[in-house]
N, C-alpha and C positions, 0 to 999 in steps of 0.2 A: 842397174836397171832391172825391171821386173817384166817377165813375159806372162801373158795369160793365153794359154793354148786351149782352143775350143774346137772340138771335132764337129764338122758340118754334117747335120742330119745323121748322126752317128749310127744309130741302129739301122735306119733305112739304108745307109751307105754300105754297111756290112752285108746286109741281105742282097743288095744289088751286086756286090762283088762275088758273093757266093752263088748267085743265080743270075748270070749275065743276061738271060732273056728278059729280066725285069728292067734293064736299062732303057731309059727313054719313056718309061711308063710311070703313071702315078702309083707310088708305093706307100702304103700306110702300115705301120707296125703297131700291133696292140691286140686288143680283144676282138671278139666276134661282133660284127655290126648287127647281127640278128638278136643279140642279147644286150647285156649291160656293160659291154666292153668299153675300154677307154683307149684313145690314141696315145701310144707311147712315143711315137716319132712319125714324121711324114717327110718324104723327100721334097725337093723344091718344085717338082712338077705338081705334086698334090697340093702344095702350099699356094700355088697360083689359083686354085679353086677355093681357097679360104680354109683349107684343112690345117689344123694346128695341134700341137701336142696338148694333152690333157682334155681334149674335146671328146665327148661321147662318140664312140665308133659309129653308132647309128646316124648321128648328125653328119659325120664325115662321109658316110655312104650317100646321103642325100645330096651333099654338096658336090661330090665327085663319084658318080655311079660307076664309072669305068675303072676306078682305083682297084689295085690288087691289094687285098688285106692279108698280111702275114703275121702269124703268131710270134710274140716276143720270144727270143731265145737268150735270156739274160746271162746264162753261163757262157755262151759264145761271145757276147759283148764284153764280159769280164775278161776273157782270154785276150781279146784284142786290146782292151784297156791296159792289161799288164804288159803286152808287147810294146805299146806306145810309151808306157812309163819307162821301160828299159831304154828306149831311145833318148828320153829326157835325161836319164842318168849318165849318159855319155858326156853331157855338157855341164851338169851341175848336180851336186847332191841335195841342193835346197829345193825340194819339190813338195808342194802342198796340194794334194788332190782334193778337188771339190766334189767330184762325182766320177762316174766311169768315163765321161767324155770331156772333162775339162780339168785344168790344173794351173796353179801359179808356179813359176820358176824364177828364182833369184839368180841372175847371171852376172851380178856385179863383180864377183871375184874371178870370173872365167874369161874376161874379155882379152886378157893378155895371151891366153892360150888359143882362143877360137875367134878372135876378132870382135867387132862391135856387137852390141845386142841385136841389131838388125841382121847382121850376118849369121848370128846364131839362130835367129828365128827362121831365116831362109833355109839354113841347113836342116833344122828340125822338120820344117814343112816338106823339104825334099825327101828326107829319110822316111817320113810317114807315108808319103806318096809311093815311093819305090819299094819299100819293104812291106808295108801293110796294104797298099792299094787303096788308101783312104785320103781324104782331103781335110786339112785343118785350117782354121783362121787363127791369126795370132795378133794380139795387141802388145805393144812395147811402150812402156812408160815408166816414170820414176816411182809410181805408187800402184798398189793393187787395184784400187778403185778405178783409176784412169785406164790402166791396162785392160781391165775387164770391159769397160765401155768401148775401148778401141778395138778389141777383138770382134765386137759385134757390129762395127761401123761399116764394114765393106764385105759382108758375107755374100755368097760363099767364096772360099779360097782367098780370103782377105789377109792383108798384112798392113797394119796401120801403126806407124811409129809416132809417138808424141814426146818430143824432147822437153826438158824442164821449162825452157823459155816459151814453149808453145802451149802449155797446159791450159792456161786461162782462156786463151782464144778458142781452144778446142771445146772447152766445157761451156762457155757462155752461151753459145747458140743452141745448145741441146735443150729439149723439153724438160720440164721439172720432173717428170716421171722417170727420167733416167737416173735420178739419185737413188741410191740404196735407202730403203726405208720410206719412200714416198709411194704409198699405195692409193687405193681408191678414196678412202676417207681423207687422208692428208692432202691428196691432190685436189680434192674438192675444196678444202679450206684455202689452199693457195689460190685456186681459181677465183674464189670470192674476194681475195685480197688483190687480184689483178696480177698475180705472179705466174707466168707461164713458162719461163725459161730459167735455166740455172744462173745465167747472168743477172736476171732481174732479182733472183733470190740473193745473189752475192752483194747486191747494192743495199740490202736491208741491214739496219743496225743489229749488231750481234746481240745486244741486250734485249731488243724487242723479240728476236727469234727465241731466245731462252725464256722470256716471260710468257710467250704465247704457246710454245711447244715443249717447254721444260728441257730435259737432257737431250731429247730428240732434236729440238731446235738447235742446240749447240752443235750437235753432231752434223746436222744437215748444213749449217752455216760453214763448218770446217770443210766438208766435202765440196761445197760450192766454190771454195777457194783452193781446191786441189790438195787439201791437207788430209793425209791418210797415213799415219805413222806405223801402221801395223806391218810387222815383218812377215815374210814368207815362213811358215812354220811347218817343217817336215814332221812326219809322225814321231820321229825319235825325239824331237825337241818340244813337241806340242804339249800344252798343259791339259788338253782334252782331245778326244777323238770322237767324231759323231757323224751320223748320216741322217738325212731327213728327206721326206718326199711330200710334195703337195699334190693332192689328188685332183684328177680332172673333173670329178664330180664329188660332192660331199658323200661320205660313207657313214652309214649307220649300222651296218652289219658287223657285229663283234668278231665273228670268225674271220671275216675278210680283213678286218683291221689287224687281227692277230697274225694272219699270214704275212701282211706287210711288215709288221713289227719283227717277226722272226727273221725275215730276210735282212732288215736293217741291222738287227743284233748280230747276225752272222757276218755281215760286212765289217761292222765295228770290231768284233772279236778277231777277225783275220788281220786287220790292220794293227791291232794291239800286239799280236804275236809277231808280225813282221818287224815291228819296232822293238821287239824284245822288252816289252814293258809289262807291268802288272798294275791293274787298276783297283783302287779302293772304293770307288763310288760309281754307281750307274745313274744316268740322267734320262729323263723322259720329257719331251716337248709335245704339247697338244695344242692345236688351234681349232676352235670350234667354227661352225658355219657362220657365226656372227662376228668372226675375227677375234674373239676373246682368246687370249693365249695364256697358257699356264705351263710352268716347268716344275717338275718334281724330281727328287733324288732320294736314293737310299744307299746305305753303306754296307759293304761286304764285311763279313767277320774277318776275312783275311784277303789280301790282295790277290787278284785272279786275272787270267787271260782266257778263262774257259768259256766257250760258246754257250754251253748249257747254263752256267751260272749267270752270265750276262743276259741271256734270253729270258730266263726264269724271273730275274729281278725286274727286268723291263716289263714283262707281262704282268707281274704283280702290281707294279705302279699303275699300269693302264687300267687294270680291273678295279683298282681302288679309287680311281679318279674320273671315271665316266659312269654315268647313271644308265642302268639298263631297265627297260620296261618290264614290269612283273611278268614272269612266266614266258619270257622271250629271250632271244639273243640280239635284240635290237636296241640301239642306244636311244635314249630320250632326246639327245641333241647330237646331230651328225658332226663329223670331223672333216676338216678340209686339209689338215696337215698333221703329220706324225713324224717325230724324230726320236732317235735313240743315240745315246753316247755314254762315254765313260770319262772319268777324271780321277785326280788324286793318285797319280802314278807313284808307285813305291819301288823298292829295289827289285832287280831282275832275278830274284830267286824265289822259289816257292817256300811257304812256311815250313818250319822243321817238323811240327807236330800236326798230324792229320788223323782223321777218323778212318782207319783202314776197314772198318766193318760197316760203313755207310753203304747204302745200296749203290750209290754212284760216287765213289770216293774221288778226291781231286786227282789221284794218280790215274784213275780210269778216264776222267775227262781229258787229262793231258795226253794220254796215249791215243785216244780217239782223235783229238784235234791235230796232233802231230801227224798221225797217219793220213787224215783227210788232207791236210796242207801239203804233205809230201806227194801224195797221189795226184793232186791237182797241179802241183808245180811241174811234175814230170809228164803227165798225160793230158793236162788241160782241165779247165773248170768243168767241162761237160762230162768228165769221166766219173764223177761221183757227186751225188747230191743228197742232201738230207730230205727225209720224207716230207716235212712240212712245206718244202719249196715246190713240191709237185702241184700244190693247190694253185 
């Protein structure tokens, strides 16, 4: 069985724990509502007024004037995420993080030690509450897709278990938008066809779905039947490691995008080093405001886990694949999503021959990254930050 653990209003909950005077009040974490800030998270009190993640902070202020706006502290949230992941590791080594506040866990081989998957979920929820002072919702199911839907089914503080013989009944009544890959455009096409629930999609002929939607149609048809063969992939076994972010508002400022890209690259590089891997290829994912999505990749001369190398390669790909208005730092077409990742993992050794006279030789990169990782591991993520993250 697979668990999907999703922290409830994670950033806001951390802030409430750190500042007890915020409890019971509407709390919004993110940018300044007097500027172009974006909501990173909102607690459930604020959500009752319609405040949602990725919403412009100014709009959130209009909806909930009494809300307390708190600046994001990503380093603190990363510390808490690491603490929670250590709790996961007590029960299974098969952990696939999706972001700071959610992860898949495969507990199939651990039930003889710790009891049923439901019992493991209860134990994890209890440990997170007592040791971190935070609340998690957990979905338990035979597949990743169903587990993720289940974790969102009874928030906050939810625990929903969907055994194999109950999967179809659980899915059939859900709206079609619950399927991964059904966005605004695809949802509109289904609405025109009179398909509003997953059960109604499941009744459609497989061949027709493939003919109308291509490979996506086949994928959605399988999901509607509860078919999702993807295993939980920990960093060590993963074929690729990536992070992406969907912006609350479309971004056209190149420098702002680069700040996001630097942070994504740093997260990716840290995971590569934790997994003791070296990557041969960097990948970039860009989604424009019209939902057009492109992916680009480039290959390193030698496998690397260097933050600087990964960041530089990702930045080069971004600058090569977005058009900038002449004489400005403004994109001709805004972006709504940006992602960075690496793949092509090689042996866990550095190449024998390096340029010792390069301004920033690989040995220098490795020394800096090792020092940064060790300081953060001992003193916390907030103890040391790279200059670009101050933006």
